[in-house]
N, C-alpha and C positions, 0 to 999 in steps of 0.2 A: 350111838344113842346114849343119852344121859337120862337117868331116872330121878325123880324128885317126889318126896312123900310129905303130905300135910294131912295128918290124921283128923284134923278138925273139920274138914270140908267134905260134903257128900258128892259133889259133882266132879267126876274125873275127866280131865282134859289132857289131850296131847297136842303139842304145837308142831306143825309141819312147815318148815321154811328153811331155805338154804342160806339165809343171812344170819350169822351167829349173833350179831349185836341186836338185831330185831327180836330174835328168839329170846335172848337174855332179858331184854327190856320188858317184853310181853310176859315172860314167865314171872319176873319179879312183881309186876303189877297184879297179875292174877293170884299169885301166892299170898299176897297181902289180904286177900278176901277169905274169910273163914268158910264160906260156902263153896269154895273152889279148891280142888286138889289137882295141881299140875303134876301129873304122874310121869310125864316124859316129853321128849322132843326129838325130832328127826331133822337132819339137814340134807339127806340124800334120799332119793325115791326108793332105792333098793331096800331101805330099812323099814319103810312104812308098814307094809302088811304084817311083817313079823312083830313089829312093835305093838300093833293093835291086837294081834293074837295074844301076846304076852301080857299086856297091860289092861285090856278090856275097858277102854274109855267110854264115857257117855257121849263126849263131844270131841270132834277133831277139828282144829282150826287149820285150814289148808291154804297154802299159797298156790297160785296158778302154775308157775314154772319152778321146777326143782332140778337140781343137778344130780346126775348119776355118779357112780364111783369113777368111771373112766369114759362112759358112753355119753350120748347126747342128753340134753335136758328133757325131762319128762313132764308132761302136763298134769297138773293137779286134777283136771277134769277127768282124765282117764283113771287116775287113782281113785277118785270119788266113785266112779262107776264100779270099779272092782270092790271097793269097800262095801258099798250098798248091796252088791250082789252076795257077798259073803257074810256080812253082818248088817242086815237091814235095820237093826235096832240102834246102830251107831249114827248119831247125827253129825253131819259134816257141814261146817260153815266156812265158806270161802273168805279169805282175808287177803285181798290183793290190791295192787296199785292200778290194775287194769279195770276200767269201767265201761269198756266197749259193750254196747247192748247185745251184740251177737255172742260175745264171750260169756256174759252174765246168763243169757238164756241157755246156752249150752251147759253151763255148770248146773243150773237148776234142773234141766232135763236129765242130767247124769245122776241126779238124786241129792244134790246139795240142799240143805234145809234153809240156807240163807246166804247172803253175799254182802260183805262189809268192805269198805275202803280201808286201806292201811292207815289212813288218817284218823280212823275211828278212835275215840278216847276210851278209857277204861270203863266208864259207866255204860257206854253204848255196847261194848263187847260183852260185858256181864249181862246186860239186858237181853242181848241177842241170844246168849247161851240159854237163858231162862225161857225165852220165847220158843226156841227150837225144841226144847224139852216139853213144851206144852202145845205142840202142833202148830206153832206159828211159823212164819217165813220172814225173818228179819232181813231187811235190806236198808243199807245206808241211805239217808235222804238224797244225797247227791246222785247216787246210782239209780235210785227210784225215779228221780227227776229225768235222768238221761233215758231210762227205759220208757217213761211216759211220753217224752217228746218224740222218741223214735216210733212208738206205737201210734202217736197222734199223726205223724207224717204218713204212716201206712194206712190209717183209717181215712185220711183225707184223699189219698190216691185210690184206695180200694176199700170202701166201707165193709166192715165185717160185723159190726154190732147191730143186732136186730132192734127194732123199736122197743122201748120199755114196755109198751102195751102187750107185747108178745110173751113176756114173762108174767107169771102170777104176781099181781101187785104187792101182795104181802111179803113176797120174797125179795123185792127190789132193794130195800134198805139193807138187808142181810147180805146181798150180793156185793154191794159197795164195801161194806165192812170186811167181808171175807177177802175181797180183792186187795184190801189194804194189808193183809197178812195178820189180822187180829186172831187171837185164839178164841175158842168157843166161850171161855169164861169172860174174855174182854168184850166179845160181841154181846153176850148176855147182859153185862153191866151197862154197856152203851144203850142197848134197847130199853132196858128198865128205866134209865135216866131220861132218854129222849121221849119215851111214851108216858112216863110217869106211872108205870105199871109195876108195883111192888110184888105182884103175884105171878109175874112171868117166870116160868120154871126153866132150869138149865136144859132139861131134856127136850123142851120145846125148840130151843136153839139147835140142838142136834138134829131134830126132825126137819127144821128149816133147811139145814145144810144138806141133809140127805135128799130132800126134795129138789134142791138146786142141782145136785148131781144128776138126779133122775131127769130133770128138764134138759140138761146139757148132754145127757147120755154118757156121763163119765162117773167113775166110782172112786178114783184116787183124789185125795184132798189137794195135792199139789197140781194135779192135772186140772182140777176145777178152778183153782186160783189162777193158774196160767191162762186158761181159756177166758176167764172173766176179765183178766187184764188185757188180753188181745181184743176183747169185745168193747173195751173202753171203760170198764167199771173201776179201774184203778184210780186212786186219788193222787193228784200232784201235791207232794209235800216238800 
């Protein structure tokens, strides 16, 4: 494990990837940002948990497959599950070359806050970090498209989305925005703009999202987003 300190930035990040060149390039890109502190990196799975305990990151950028010291490769999904169990406040963003819908869903179920392609640029990664810290679920457009098409095939073969009329009409626009992975503040801004309502309060959006969860019978934000996407509310981007 190598440790890096940049005292100018408030967001602490650890990079987990077994490719040294990729880690180095990503670390250099993030360290050039004043709002990011790249506090460490790991190349083997065995170091991950101890590194998080020692460095207390806000964000973990996690690859899917990691090498062990001498043993078999370890899945980043299982590590994510362990991290979220021990440190639920730590946000894990998968950063992987794999865009298989099944893998992406498993990562999100394990507690990942988002899923980015390794082709993601610096701006997309930084934006994803900020979204994850604000209750968003950042997903690369190419991966989101793959998920959408996979869901669309499932919906055609076995419809799971109820008619829009079954949901309270005032919640439907919020359901689409929430399924896109927008934060509460982003949903609030979009609704104000689309409705031309300068008096809409932030707490009203929180109430909308709570009511959506009640309608679905779910309490966790990620569970709600996942269910909405399964029901077809996700937007193809």
